[in-house]
C-alpha positions in Angstrom: -14.5 27.0 290.5 -15.7 30.3 289.0 -16.7 33.8 289.8 -18.5 36.0 287.3 -18.9 39.7 287.9 -20.2 42.3 285.6 -16.7 43.3 284.5 -14.5 40.3 285.3 -14.8 36.5 285.0 -12.6 34.0 286.8 -12.7 30.3 286.1 -10.4 27.6 287.5 -10.2 24.8 285.0 -8.3 22.2 287.0 -6.6 21.5 290.3 -3.9 19.0 291.3 -3.7 18.7 295.1 -1.0 16.0 294.9 1.8 17.9 293.4 4.7 19.3 295.5 5.2 23.0 295.2 8.4 25.0 295.6 9.4 28.7 295.2 9.0 29.7 291.6 11.9 31.0 289.5 11.9 34.2 287.5 11.7 33.8 283.7 9.9 35.2 280.7 8.5 33.5 277.6 7.8 35.6 274.5 5.6 33.9 271.9 5.4 34.9 268.3 1.6 34.4 268.1 0.6 31.1 266.6 0.6 28.2 269.1 -0.4 24.8 267.6 0.7 21.7 269.4 4.2 21.6 267.9 7.4 20.2 269.3 8.8 23.7 269.7 5.8 24.9 271.6 5.9 21.8 273.8 9.5 22.3 274.7 9.0 26.0 275.4 5.9 25.4 277.5 7.7 22.7 279.6 10.6 25.1 280.1 8.2 27.7 281.3 6.2 25.5 283.6 9.3 24.0 285.2 9.9 27.5 286.6 6.5 27.6 288.1 7.7 24.8 290.5 4.3 23.1 290.7 2.4 26.3 291.5 -0.7 28.0 290.1 -0.9 28.9 286.4 -3.1 31.9 285.6 -4.1 33.3 282.2 -4.9 37.0 282.0 -7.0 38.4 279.2 -10.0 40.6 278.2 -13.2 39.7 276.5 -14.1 36.7 278.5 -12.3 33.5 279.5 -10.7 31.4 276.8 -9.2 28.0 276.4 -5.5 28.5 277.2 -5.9 27.2 280.8 -7.8 24.1 279.5 -5.0 23.5 277.0 -2.5 23.5 279.9 -4.8 21.2 282.0 -5.2 18.7 279.2 -1.5 18.4 278.5 0.5 19.5 281.6 -1.7 18.9 284.6 1.0 16.8 286.3 3.3 19.9 286.5 1.0 22.4 288.2 -1.3 22.9 291.2 -4.0 24.6 289.2 -4.8 26.4 286.0 -7.3 29.3 285.7 -8.4 32.1 283.4 -9.2 35.6 284.5 -10.8 38.1 282.2 -10.6 41.8 283.4 -12.8 44.0 281.3 -13.0 47.4 283.0 -10.9 49.7 285.2 -13.3 49.1 288.0 -12.7 45.4 287.7 -9.0 45.9 287.5 -9.1 47.6 291.0 -11.4 44.9 292.5 -9.7 43.2 295.5 -10.8 39.8 294.4 -9.1 40.3 291.0 -5.9 41.5 292.7 -5.9 38.4 295.0 -6.3 36.1 292.0 -3.3 37.7 290.3 -1.1 37.7 293.4 -1.8 34.0 294.0 -0.3 33.1 290.6 3.0 31.2 290.3 3.1 31.5 286.6 1.3 34.2 284.5 0.3 34.0 280.9 -0.9 37.2 279.2 -3.1 36.1 276.3 -3.3 37.6 272.8 -6.0 40.1 271.9 -5.8 43.9 271.6 -3.1 45.9 273.3 -5.5 48.9 273.5 -7.8 46.9 275.8 -5.0 46.0 278.1 -3.8 49.6 278.3 -7.3 51.0 278.6 -8.5 48.6 281.4 -5.3 47.8 283.3 -2.7 50.5 283.1 -2.5 52.6 286.3 -4.7 50.2 288.3 -4.3 47.7 291.1 -4.0 45.0 288.4 -0.9 46.7 287.0 0.6 46.9 290.5 -0.2 43.2 291.1 1.4 42.1 287.8 4.6 44.1 288.6 4.6 42.6 292.1 4.7 39.1 290.5 7.6 40.2 288.4 9.8 42.0 290.9 8.9 40.7 294.3 7.4 37.2 293.9 9.6 36.7 290.8 7.5 34.2 289.0 7.7 33.2 285.3 5.7 35.6 283.0 4.6 34.7 279.4 3.0 36.8 276.7 1.7 36.0 273.2 0.9 38.4 270.4 -0.7 41.5 272.2 0.3 39.9 275.5 3.9 39.9 274.3 3.8 43.4 272.9 2.8 45.1 276.2 5.8 43.5 277.9 8.1 45.9 276.0 9.2 49.2 277.5 7.7 50.7 274.3 4.7 49.1 272.6 2.5 49.7 269.6 -1.2 49.6 270.2 -3.0 50.5 266.9 -6.6 51.8 267.1 -7.7 49.7 264.2 -5.7 47.6 261.6 -2.1 48.1 262.3 0.3 50.0 260.0 1.9 47.7 257.4 5.5 47.7 256.4 5.3 49.7 253.2 3.2 52.4 254.9 5.7 53.0 257.8 8.7 52.8 255.5 7.1 55.3 253.1 6.2 57.6 256.0 7.5 56.8 259.5 4.9 59.3 260.8 2.0 57.6 259.1 -1.3 58.5 260.8 -1.5 54.9 262.1 1.7 55.3 264.1 0.4 57.7 266.6 -0.2 55.0 269.2 3.4 54.0 269.9 3.6 54.2 273.6 6.3 54.5 276.2 5.1 53.9 279.7 5.9 52.1 282.9 2.9 49.8 282.5 4.4 46.4 282.9 8.1 46.4 283.8 9.9 43.1 283.2 13.7 43.0 283.4 15.9 43.0 280.3 13.3 44.7 278.1 14.1 48.3 278.9 14.2 50.6 275.8 12.8 47.6 273.8 9.9 47.6 271.4 8.6 44.2 270.2 6.4 42.9 267.4 4.9 39.5 266.6 3.5 37.6 263.6 6.4 38.9 261.4 5.9 36.3 258.7 2.0 36.3 258.6 0.5 37.1 255.2 -3.3 36.8 254.7 -6.3 38.9 253.7 -6.0 41.1 256.7 -2.1 41.2 256.6 -1.0 41.8 253.0 2.6 42.2 253.9 5.1 40.7 256.3 6.1 42.8 259.3 9.9 42.9 258.9 9.9 46.4 257.5 7.4 47.4 260.2 9.7 46.5 263.1 12.5 48.5 261.5 10.1 51.5 261.2 8.9 51.2 264.7 12.5 51.1 266.0 13.2 54.3 264.0 10.2 56.0 265.5 11.0 55.2 269.2 14.5 56.5 268.6 13.1 59.7 267.1 10.5 60.1 269.8 13.2 59.8 272.5 15.1 62.8 271.2 17.1 60.8 268.7 18.6 58.6 271.5 20.1 55.6 269.8 20.0 53.5 272.9 16.9 51.5 271.8 16.3 48.0 270.6 13.7 45.8 269.0 12.7 42.2 269.2 10.6 40.6 266.4 9.2 37.1 266.3 7.9 34.9 263.5 4.8 33.0 264.5 6.5 29.8 265.4 9.2 31.3 267.5 9.3 31.1 271.3 11.9 33.2 273.2 12.7 31.9 276.7 14.5 34.4 278.9 16.1 33.1 282.0 16.8 35.0 285.2 20.3 35.9 283.9 18.9 37.6 280.8 19.9 34.9 278.4 17.3 34.4 275.7 17.0 30.9 274.1 14.9 30.5 271.0 12.6 27.4 270.6 10.9 26.4 267.4 10.4 23.3 265.3 13.7 23.5 263.4 12.0 24.1 260.1 13.4 26.3 257.3 10.7 29.0 257.7 8.5 30.5 260.4 10.6 29.9 263.5 12.9 32.8 263.6 13.6 35.5 266.3 15.3 38.8 265.4 17.2 41.1 267.9 17.6 44.6 266.4 19.9 47.4 267.5 21.0 50.6 265.7 24.5 50.5 264.4 25.7 53.9 265.5 23.9 56.2 263.1 20.5 57.9 263.0 18.3 57.7 259.9 19.5 60.0 257.1 15.9 61.0 256.3 13.1 61.0 258.8 10.4 63.6 258.2 6.6 63.5 258.2 5.4 62.7 254.7 8.7 61.5 253.4 10.1 58.0 252.9 12.4 56.7 255.6 16.0 56.5 254.6 18.1 54.6 257.1 21.1 53.3 255.1 24.5 54.0 256.8 26.3 52.3 254.0 24.0 49.3 254.1 24.7 48.8 257.8 22.0 50.9 259.5 20.7 48.3 262.0 22.6 45.3 263.3 20.4 42.2 263.7 20.9 38.8 265.2 18.7 36.2 263.7 18.1 32.8 265.4 16.1 30.0 263.8 14.4 28.3 266.7 14.7 24.5 267.3 13.1 22.1 269.8 16.2 22.2 272.0 16.4 26.0 272.3 20.0 25.9 271.3 20.3 29.4 269.8 20.8 32.1 272.4 21.2 35.9 272.8 22.3 37.8 275.8 19.9 40.7 276.5 22.3 42.2 279.1 24.9 43.3 276.5 23.1 42.7 273.1 26.4 41.3 271.8 27.0 37.8 273.2 25.2 35.3 271.1 25.3 31.8 269.5 23.5 29.5 267.1 22.4 32.3 264.7 23.7 34.8 262.2 24.4 38.5 262.2 22.7 40.7 259.5 22.5 44.3 258.6 19.1 45.7 257.8 18.6 49.1 256.0 16.3 51.0 253.7 17.3 53.4 251.0 13.8 54.9 250.7 10.3 53.9 251.6 8.3 51.5 249.5 11.5 50.2 247.9 11.5 48.3 251.1 13.7 46.7 253.7 17.1 45.3 252.6 19.2 42.7 254.4 22.9 41.7 254.2 24.3 38.7 256.0 27.5 39.7 257.8 
C-alpha cells in the first residue's frame, strides 16, 4: 500500500494479519547512528518491538521513503502487524490530515537519521509535531531515534546548517560561528530528557569527520548552560555508533551493544557544581574545577543491556564507571580521569 503526494510519501512494506495486538508500552530507544545487523542491535530492536505489542511500526523521515521498514519486515515480521515508511517534506504536508492519521495509527515510531534542520523546518509547530507528542504522552507508544532522529528528542538539540562544529573548534571557541543553531524548544517532548542535549557518532572519524565528538558534547553542554543564564541544571547524553540506549517507562536506561572493547559506549554527562572558569566569545573554553568539571557515567553496551543509568536522579547506576571530564583550554583538548 502506498500514497504519494507532492510533499509526502507513504509506503506500507508488510502486513501481518495473524498477530495478536495489545496495548503498547511507553519506551524510548536512542541509537548512536550506525546500525548493521549486530547482536547488540538485534537485542535492542527486539526490546523495542516487544513494547509495540504486535502493533503498527512506522518510520518517519524526510527526503523520500527508505529501507528501515523493509529491514524490520525482513527480520521481525512475526512481531508486528505492519511496517511502513512516511516521508514528510514540507510544512503543508506536515499539516495534511492523511499524514496525521498515519502517525496517530502507529504503535511504534522510529525517527530516522538525516538532517535535524529538515525535521525542524518541516515539522516543528505543525500537526505532525502534535501527533508525535500525542503518541508519546497519550497513546504512550515506544519511540526510537537514530542520529538526527535521536538528536531532536532532546530538550536542546544542535542542528548545524552545514558541516557540524568539530571538537577542537568548540573547545577553542564555545561561541564558534557554527554553534548558532543550538536550539531549545518544545518540539518533541519525551519524558526523562528535559534539560538534556544529545549527540551521536561520538567515535566516528573519517574524511568528513576529522575528530571524534567527545570534546564537542562537552562544549555543547557548556553552551546550553550559558544560554540558560548559567543554570547548571542541564545534562548531556552522547553515544558511540554501536550503542543503543533503551529507556523504560520508569526512566531506567539500559545500554545495548556488542560487548566489544570499542565503539559501544554511552556517556551520561552532568556538571559537577561549577560553571566554566572561562567562557567568552573568541577565547578557549576553560572548564577545569580542579579536574572535576563534569561528572560522567560511561557504560560499555553489551547484548544483554546489563549496564544501566537512572535518568530520574542522574545518580543511580550500575555496570559502568564514573569519570571526570574537563578542559584547561581549547585545542589542548578534553581530559578525562576515572574516579
